[in-house]
C-alpha positions as a Markdown table, in Angstrom:
| # | Residue | x | y | z |
|---|---|---|---|---|
| 1 | Met | 0.0 | -0.1 | 0.0 |
| 2 | Lys | 1.0 | 3.5 | -0.7 |
| 3 | Ile | -0.1 | 6.2 | 1.5 |
| 4 | Phe | 0.0 | 9.8 | 1.1 |
| 5 | Val | 0.3 | 11.8 | 4.2 |
| 6 | Thr | -0.1 | 15.6 | 4.5 |
| 7 | Gly | 1.4 | 17.4 | 7.4 |
| 8 | Gly | 3.7 | 14.5 | 8.3 |
| 9 | Cys | 6.5 | 16.6 | 9.8 |
| 10 | Gly | 4.1 | 17.7 | 12.6 |
| 11 | Phe | 3.6 | 16.2 | 16.0 |
| 12 | Ile | 0.8 | 13.6 | 15.1 |
| 13 | Gly | 1.8 | 13.2 | 11.6 |
| 14 | Ser | 5.3 | 12.3 | 12.1 |
| 15 | Asn | 4.4 | 9.7 | 15.0 |
| 16 | Phe | 2.0 | 8.2 | 12.3 |
| 17 | Ile | 4.6 | 7.8 | 9.7 |
| 18 | Arg | 7.0 | 6.1 | 12.2 |
| 19 | Tyr | 4.2 | 3.9 | 13.3 |
| 20 | Ile | 3.2 | 2.7 | 9.9 |
| 21 | Leu | 6.7 | 2.4 | 8.6 |
| 22 | Lys | 7.5 | 0.2 | 11.5 |
| 23 | Lys | 4.5 | -1.9 | 11.5 |
| 24 | Tyr | 4.0 | -2.7 | 7.7 |
| 25 | Pro | 7.4 | -3.3 | 5.9 |
| 26 | Asp | 5.7 | -3.5 | 2.6 |
| 27 | Tyr | 4.0 | 0.0 | 2.9 |
| 28 | Glu | 5.3 | 3.2 | 1.5 |
| 29 | Val | 4.9 | 6.7 | 2.5 |
| 30 | Val | 4.9 | 10.0 | 0.8 |
| 31 | Asn | 4.9 | 12.9 | 3.1 |
| 32 | Leu | 3.9 | 16.5 | 1.9 |
| 33 | Asp | 4.7 | 19.1 | 4.4 |
| 34 | Ala | 4.8 | 22.8 | 4.2 |
| 35 | Leu | 7.3 | 23.1 | 7.1 |
| 36 | Thr | 5.6 | 25.9 | 9.0 |
| 37 | Tyr | 6.6 | 26.6 | 12.6 |
| 38 | Ala | 5.0 | 23.4 | 13.8 |
| 39 | Gly | 6.4 | 21.2 | 11.0 |
| 40 | Asn | 9.8 | 20.0 | 11.9 |
| 41 | Arg | 11.7 | 17.9 | 9.3 |
| 42 | Glu | 14.2 | 16.8 | 12.2 |
| 43 | Asn | 11.2 | 14.8 | 13.5 |
| 44 | Leu | 11.8 | 12.3 | 10.7 |
| 45 | Arg | 15.4 | 13.0 | 9.7 |
| 46 | Asp | 16.5 | 9.4 | 11.0 |
| 47 | Ile | 14.0 | 7.7 | 8.6 |
| 48 | Glu | 14.7 | 9.8 | 5.3 |
| 49 | Ala | 17.3 | 7.2 | 4.1 |
| 50 | Asp | 14.4 | 4.6 | 4.1 |
| 51 | Gln | 13.4 | 3.7 | 0.5 |
| 52 | Arg | 9.9 | 3.4 | 1.5 |
| 53 | Tyr | 9.7 | 7.1 | 2.6 |
| 54 | Gln | 9.6 | 10.1 | 0.4 |
| 55 | Phe | 9.3 | 13.8 | 1.6 |
| 56 | Ile | 7.9 | 16.8 | -0.6 |
| 57 | His | 8.1 | 20.1 | 0.5 |
| 58 | Gly | 4.9 | 21.8 | -0.4 |
| 59 | Arg | 1.4 | 23.0 | 0.6 |
| 60 | Ile | -2.0 | 21.3 | 0.1 |
| 61 | Glu | -3.3 | 24.5 | -1.8 |
| 62 | Asp | -0.6 | 23.8 | -4.6 |
| 63 | Thr | -2.7 | 21.4 | -6.8 |
| 64 | Lys | -0.2 | 20.6 | -9.2 |
| 65 | Thr | 2.4 | 19.3 | -6.7 |
| 66 | Val | -0.5 | 17.3 | -4.7 |
| 67 | Ser | -1.8 | 15.9 | -8.0 |
| 68 | Asp | 1.8 | 14.6 | -9.0 |
| 69 | Ala | 2.3 | 13.3 | -5.5 |
| 70 | Leu | -0.9 | 11.4 | -5.5 |
| 71 | Lys | 0.1 | 9.4 | -8.5 |
| 72 | Gly | -0.1 | 5.7 | -7.4 |
| 73 | Thr | -1.3 | 6.3 | -4.2 |
| 74 | Asp | -4.0 | 4.3 | -2.4 |
| 75 | Leu | -5.0 | 6.3 | 0.5 |
| 76 | Val | -4.6 | 9.8 | 2.0 |
| 77 | Val | -4.3 | 10.7 | 5.6 |
| 78 | Asn | -4.7 | 14.4 | 6.1 |
| 79 | Phe | -2.9 | 16.0 | 9.3 |
| 80 | Ala | -2.2 | 19.3 | 7.6 |
| 81 | Ala | -3.5 | 22.2 | 9.6 |
| 82 | Glu | -3.0 | 25.2 | 11.5 |
| 83 | Ser | -3.9 | 24.0 | 15.1 |
| 84 | His | -3.2 | 26.5 | 17.9 |
| 85 | Val | -6.1 | 28.2 | 19.6 |
| 86 | Asp | -3.9 | 31.3 | 20.9 |
| 87 | Arg | -2.4 | 32.0 | 17.3 |
| 88 | Ser | -5.8 | 31.8 | 15.8 |
| 89 | Ile | -7.0 | 34.5 | 18.0 |
| 90 | Ile | -4.0 | 36.7 | 17.1 |
| 91 | Asp | -4.2 | 36.0 | 13.4 |
| 92 | Thr | -7.1 | 34.0 | 11.8 |
| 93 | Gln | -6.0 | 34.2 | 8.3 |
| 94 | Pro | -3.7 | 31.3 | 8.2 |
| 95 | Phe | -6.1 | 29.2 | 9.7 |
| 96 | Leu | -8.7 | 30.1 | 7.1 |
| 97 | Met | -6.3 | 29.5 | 4.3 |
| 98 | Thr | -5.1 | 26.1 | 5.3 |
| 99 | Asn | -8.1 | 24.7 | 7.4 |
| 100 | Ile | -10.6 | 25.5 | 4.9 |
| 101 | Val | -9.2 | 26.7 | 1.4 |
| 102 | Gly | -6.3 | 24.4 | 1.4 |
| 103 | Leu | -8.6 | 21.6 | 2.6 |
| 104 | Gln | -11.0 | 22.2 | -0.4 |
| 105 | Ala | -8.0 | 22.0 | -2.8 |
| 106 | Leu | -6.6 | 18.8 | -1.4 |
| 107 | Ile | -10.3 | 17.3 | -1.5 |
| 108 | Asp | -10.5 | 18.3 | -5.1 |
| 109 | Ser | -7.3 | 16.9 | -6.0 |
| 110 | Val | -7.9 | 13.6 | -4.2 |
| 111 | Arg | -11.4 | 13.2 | -6.0 |
| 112 | Arg | -9.8 | 13.8 | -9.3 |
| 113 | Ala | -7.0 | 11.1 | -8.6 |
| 114 | Gly | -9.7 | 8.6 | -7.6 |
| 115 | Ile | -8.2 | 7.8 | -4.2 |
| 116 | Gln | -9.8 | 4.7 | -2.3 |
| 117 | Lys | -10.2 | 6.4 | 1.1 |
| 118 | Phe | -9.4 | 9.8 | 2.6 |
| 119 | Ile | -8.9 | 10.0 | 6.4 |
| 120 | His | -9.1 | 13.5 | 7.8 |
| 121 | Leu | -7.8 | 14.5 | 11.2 |
| 122 | Ser | -10.2 | 16.9 | 12.8 |
| 123 | Thr | -10.5 | 18.0 | 16.4 |
| 124 | Asp | -13.1 | 17.4 | 19.3 |
| 125 | Glu | -12.9 | 21.1 | 19.7 |
| 126 | Val | -15.5 | 21.4 | 16.9 |
| 127 | Tyr | -18.2 | 20.7 | 19.6 |
| 128 | Gly | -17.2 | 23.5 | 21.9 |
| 129 | Ser | -17.5 | 23.1 | 25.7 |
| 130 | Leu | -19.0 | 20.1 | 27.3 |
| 131 | Glu | -22.1 | 21.1 | 29.2 |
| 132 | Thr | -23.9 | 17.6 | 29.4 |
| 133 | Asp | -24.2 | 15.9 | 32.4 |
| 134 | Asp | -23.1 | 12.6 | 30.9 |
| 135 | Gly | -19.9 | 14.0 | 29.9 |
| 136 | Ile | -19.9 | 12.6 | 26.2 |
| 137 | Phe | -19.7 | 14.2 | 22.9 |
| 138 | Thr | -21.2 | 11.9 | 20.3 |
| 139 | Glu | -21.4 | 12.1 | 16.5 |
| 140 | Glu | -24.9 | 13.8 | 17.0 |
| 141 | Thr | -23.6 | 16.5 | 19.2 |
| 142 | Pro | -24.2 | 19.9 | 17.4 |
| 143 | Leu | -21.0 | 21.7 | 16.3 |
| 144 | Ala | -20.5 | 24.6 | 18.4 |
| 145 | Pro | -16.9 | 25.9 | 18.0 |
| 146 | Asn | -15.6 | 28.6 | 20.3 |
| 147 | Ser | -12.4 | 29.9 | 18.7 |
| 148 | Pro | -11.2 | 30.9 | 15.2 |
| 149 | Tyr | -9.2 | 27.6 | 15.1 |
| 150 | Ser | -12.1 | 25.3 | 16.1 |
| 151 | Ala | -14.4 | 27.4 | 13.7 |
| 152 | Ser | -12.0 | 26.6 | 10.7 |
| 153 | Lys | -11.8 | 22.9 | 11.5 |
| 154 | Ala | -15.7 | 22.7 | 11.8 |
| 155 | Ala | -16.0 | 24.5 | 8.5 |
| 156 | Gly | -13.4 | 22.0 | 6.9 |
| 157 | Asp | -15.6 | 19.0 | 8.3 |
| 158 | Leu | -18.6 | 20.5 | 6.8 |
| 159 | Leu | -16.9 | 20.8 | 3.4 |
| 160 | Ile | -16.0 | 17.1 | 3.6 |
| 161 | Arg | -19.5 | 16.2 | 4.7 |
| 162 | Ala | -20.8 | 18.1 | 1.8 |
| 163 | Cys | -18.5 | 16.1 | -0.5 |
| 164 | Ile | -19.6 | 12.7 | 1.0 |
| 165 | Lys | -23.1 | 13.6 | 0.4 |
| 166 | Thr | -22.7 | 15.3 | -3.2 |
| 167 | Tyr | -20.2 | 13.1 | -4.8 |
| 168 | Gly | -19.9 | 10.0 | -2.6 |
| 169 | Phe | -16.6 | 11.2 | -1.5 |
| 170 | Pro | -14.9 | 8.1 | 0.3 |
| 171 | Ala | -13.8 | 10.2 | 3.5 |
| 172 | Val | -13.8 | 9.5 | 7.3 |
| 173 | Ile | -13.4 | 12.3 | 9.8 |
| 174 | Val | -11.9 | 11.6 | 13.0 |
| 175 | Arg | -12.1 | 13.9 | 16.0 |
| 176 | Pro | -9.4 | 12.8 | 18.5 |
| 177 | Ser | -9.1 | 14.6 | 21.9 |
| 178 | Asn | -5.9 | 16.3 | 23.0 |
| 179 | Asn | -3.0 | 14.3 | 22.1 |
| 180 | Tyr | 0.4 | 14.2 | 23.9 |
| 181 | Gly | 3.7 | 12.4 | 23.3 |
| 182 | Pro | 7.2 | 12.6 | 21.3 |
| 183 | Phe | 8.0 | 15.5 | 19.0 |
| 184 | Gln | 5.1 | 17.6 | 20.3 |
| 185 | Tyr | 5.7 | 21.3 | 19.7 |
| 186 | Pro | 6.8 | 22.9 | 23.0 |
| 187 | Glu | 4.0 | 25.7 | 23.2 |
| 188 | Lys | 1.2 | 22.6 | 23.7 |
| 189 | Leu | 0.1 | 22.3 | 27.3 |
| 190 | Ile | 1.7 | 19.3 | 28.5 |
| 191 | Pro | 5.4 | 20.1 | 27.1 |
| 192 | Leu | 4.9 | 23.7 | 28.2 |
| 193 | Met | 4.3 | 22.6 | 31.8 |
| 194 | Val | 7.1 | 20.2 | 31.8 |
| 195 | Thr | 9.9 | 22.5 | 30.3 |
| 196 | Asn | 8.7 | 25.4 | 32.5 |
| 197 | Leu | 9.0 | 23.1 | 35.5 |
| 198 | Met | 12.6 | 22.1 | 34.3 |
| 199 | Asp | 13.6 | 25.7 | 33.7 |
| 200 | Lys | 11.9 | 26.7 | 37.1 |
| 201 | Lys | 9.6 | 29.1 | 35.4 |
| 202 | Pro | 6.0 | 29.9 | 36.5 |
| 203 | Val | 3.3 | 27.3 | 35.3 |
| 204 | Pro | 0.7 | 29.1 | 33.4 |
| 205 | Val | -3.0 | 28.5 | 34.7 |
| 206 | Tyr | -5.8 | 28.9 | 32.1 |
| 207 | Gly | -8.7 | 30.9 | 33.5 |
| 208 | Lys | -9.7 | 30.0 | 36.9 |
| 209 | Gly | -7.9 | 26.6 | 36.8 |
| 210 | Glu | -11.4 | 24.8 | 36.7 |
| 211 | Asn | -11.2 | 23.7 | 33.2 |
| 212 | Ile | -10.9 | 19.9 | 32.4 |
| 213 | Arg | -9.4 | 18.3 | 29.5 |
| 214 | Asp | -8.7 | 14.6 | 28.6 |
| 215 | Trp | -5.7 | 13.4 | 27.0 |
| 216 | Leu | -5.0 | 10.7 | 24.5 |
| 217 | Tyr | -1.4 | 9.3 | 23.8 |
| 218 | Val | -0.3 | 9.7 | 20.4 |
| 219 | Glu | 0.5 | 6.3 | 19.6 |
| 220 | Asp | -3.2 | 5.3 | 20.4 |
| 221 | Thr | -4.4 | 8.0 | 17.9 |
| 222 | Cys | -2.1 | 6.3 | 15.4 |
| 223 | Thr | -3.5 | 2.8 | 16.2 |
| 224 | Ala | -7.0 | 4.1 | 15.8 |
| 225 | Ile | -6.2 | 5.8 | 12.3 |
| 226 | Asp | -4.7 | 2.5 | 11.2 |
| 227 | Thr | -7.8 | 0.7 | 12.2 |
| 228 | Ile | -9.7 | 3.1 | 10.1 |
| 229 | Met | -7.1 | 2.5 | 7.2 |
| 230 | Gln | -7.7 | -1.2 | 7.4 |
| 231 | Arg | -11.5 | -1.2 | 7.4 |
| 232 | Lys | -13.2 | -1.7 | 4.1 |
| 233 | Ala | -13.7 | 1.8 | 2.6 |
| 234 | Arg | -17.3 | 3.1 | 3.2 |
| 235 | Arg | -18.6 | 6.5 | 2.7 |
| 236 | Gly | -19.4 | 8.0 | 6.0 |
| 237 | Ile | -18.1 | 10.1 | 9.1 |
| 238 | Gln | -16.6 | 8.7 | 12.2 |
| 239 | Cys | -15.9 | 10.9 | 15.4 |
| 240 | Arg | -16.2 | 10.4 | 19.1 |
| 241 | Arg | -14.8 | 11.9 | 22.3 |
| 242 | Arg | -15.4 | 10.3 | 25.7 |
| 243 | Lys | -14.4 | 12.0 | 29.1 |
């Protein structure tokens, strides 16, 4: 199998590529990454000599580059995104360009290439704040994003849903909760707390310190994506968060 991964030099993407190449000796991975602040080629430097791995520097909005890279591909896993809430509040434009405009360009390229399955990494933040007593978001929970970041991701999810309904686009949307693990960008909560403590700096507390967040180890997310990959292709949306 040949997998086309977008945003593979980021946190979850780089862990996913490592997971796939380690588990499946006969799989190939093509990794397209724009190498923005959160994409670090060093995350995968030690596997660049692997003949099953190919890196392409480019953006998902670049339909020519994407179309060329998709040749011979069986499956696409999209990690490419602007994904930091605080940054989205300061400047929304990059989030709109990548998470909405870029995603639609990628979808169009994948449709033209006739790919068997498209797996899109979204976020549980599209549901907003959890206010129900049972502590569960389900696929039926209304989308209620509370930041420019989560709003852009929700918009992207709706674009995919529209393509599923209109064209029978073979897509699966995955909405994991907060991930943690190796190669995570240091501005994220857990590495920020750890590095601040190591440097004897103050630990930031958000709001009144009453917020609750659940965490998922990144390799568990990779395992879940792998499970979706191996399932027989179907047209639909899968997404769940439990607290």
